[in-house]
N, C-alpha and C positions, 0 to 999 in steps of 0.2 A: 165808499171810502174806507170800510174796514176791510175790504179785499184787497183794496191798493196797497193799505198799509201793511197788511199781511204779506202781501207780493214782495214789497221792498224788504222786509223784516227778513223773509226767507232768502230772497235773492242776496242780502247783506251778508245772513249767515253763510250761504254758500261759498260767497266769494272770501268771505273772512277764512272759511275752512280750505278754501283752494289755496289763498294766500299763504297759509300756516303750512300746508302740505308743499306748497312749492319752497317756502323757505325751510323746510326741514330736508328737502330734496337737496336743494342747493348746499345746504350745510353738510350733509351727508356725503354729496361729491366732492366737497372741498377737504373733508377729512380723508376720503379714499384717495383723492389727488396727492395729498401731503403723505399719506403712507406710500404710496407707488413712487413719489419723489425720493423718500427717505430710502427705499429699497434699491431704486436706481442708483442715488448718491453712494450706497455702500458697495453696491457692485462695482463702481467706478473706482472707489477709494480703496478698497481691501484688495491687495494683490493676487490674493489666491481664488478671489471671484472672477478675476480677468483672465484666469489661464483656463482655457476652454479643454473640456474632458472630451477626448476624440470619440468616446462611446456614445456620448451624447448628440455630438454633432453640435449643428449651430443652434439648437434649442436654447431658450432663455433658461437661466437656472432658477428652480422654484424658490419662493421664500424662505422655505424651511432651510434648504442647501445655502441659501445667502446668510441666512441668520448662523447656521453653524460654522459656516467659514468664518464668518466675522468673529464669531465667540473663539475659535480655533486661533485666529491672527492676533487676538487681544490678548490671549494667554501667551503666544508665543512672544510678543512685544514684551510682556511683564518678565517672561524669563530672560529675554534680552538685556532688558533694563537693569534686572538685578545682577547678571554677569558683569554688565559695565561698570555699575556700582561697586562691585568687588574686585574688578581691575583697576577702578580709580583709587581705591583705598589701598590696594597693594602698590600702586605706583607712588601715593602719597608716602607711604612708608619708606620705599626706596629712596625717594627723594630727600625724605628726612635723615636717612641713613648716609646719603652721600654728603648732604650738608656738613653732618657730623665729622664724616671722614675728612672732608675739606677743612673745617677749622683745625681739626688734629694737624693735618698735614702743614697747613699755615703755621701753626706754632712750633711744629718740627723745623722748618725752614727758618722762620724768625729766630729761634733758639739757635741753629747752626750760623746763620749771618751774625748774630751777636757774638759768638764764641766759636769762631771756625776752626781753632785748633785746640779748643780745651779737651783735654782728656784723652786725647789721640795716643798717646804714648802709655797711659796708664793702664789698659786693657790689651793684653794681647790677642793676636787672631784666633788663637787656639780657644781661649776663653770664650770670646765671642761666639766662634761656632758652638762651642757646647752649650752655651745659652740658646742659641738658635735651634739647635738639634734638640734640646729638652723641650723646648716650646712646641715646635713640630711634632715631636713623637707624642706628647700629650692629645695635641689636635687630631693627629692621625687616628689615634686610639678611639677617640669619639667619633670621629668621622667615619671610621670602619664599620664601628657597632650601629652606626646610625643609617647608613646608605644601603639602598637595594638597587639593582641596575636591571631589573627583569624588563625595563622598557625605558626609552628616554624620558617619556612623560613623568614615569614614577621616580627617575634618577635627577630629575630637575626638580620635582616637589620636595625628594629628601635632602637635597643640597641645601634648598631655600629653607626648609624647615631646621636643618643642622645649622645654619647661620644664624639664624633667629635666636637657637637655643644655646649655642656654644660660643658664638663670637660677640657676645655682649662685652661691653667694655669692662664691666665688673669681672664677668668670668674670665676674660683672657687676663686681666689684672692679677687675679686669684693664682692662674696657672703661672704668670711670669714670676711672682713672689716665691710660689712653690719650687720653682725651677732655680731661682737664685739661692734660695736656702739650701737646696741639695746640693748646688755646687759650692755653696760656701763651706758646708759641712764636709766635703770631699777634699776641698783646698786646705782647710786649716785644720 
């Protein structure tokens, strides 16, 4: 009976060990399959992994290459995102500037509609021209000092920078006031 009991215990131990080994093997296989699916998904999702290198032929990409191409692609996406965020920021600034300009033009139109003939005869065309010329001369001097025409891209960047710096309402107001004072002193 003891032998029979020992046999059952030994057989139970072996089957327990076998079951544990089988469970471990299955778990390990599931883990490997999940990793393989992950690499296959990366190869499908990442565009640079889909472009076959002709020197490799139709061989499957190694895991190291898949990971490197994935890292490179993520870095590329981060740079693109940053560029797009900067572009959105610039466009928002442009929209704000355009809204301000729209409000100013609407005020000018409204003022003209309210008093269409007021002051027409009070200022001569020559004085108007002198005011305009003084404002433009002042703006041109700052423009000429700020602009580089080495390339179109550099020119564009300089123009936008100059506009942001020298065409602020407060700056323009100061220029106009300065020109008016200068003309006032010349006339009187």
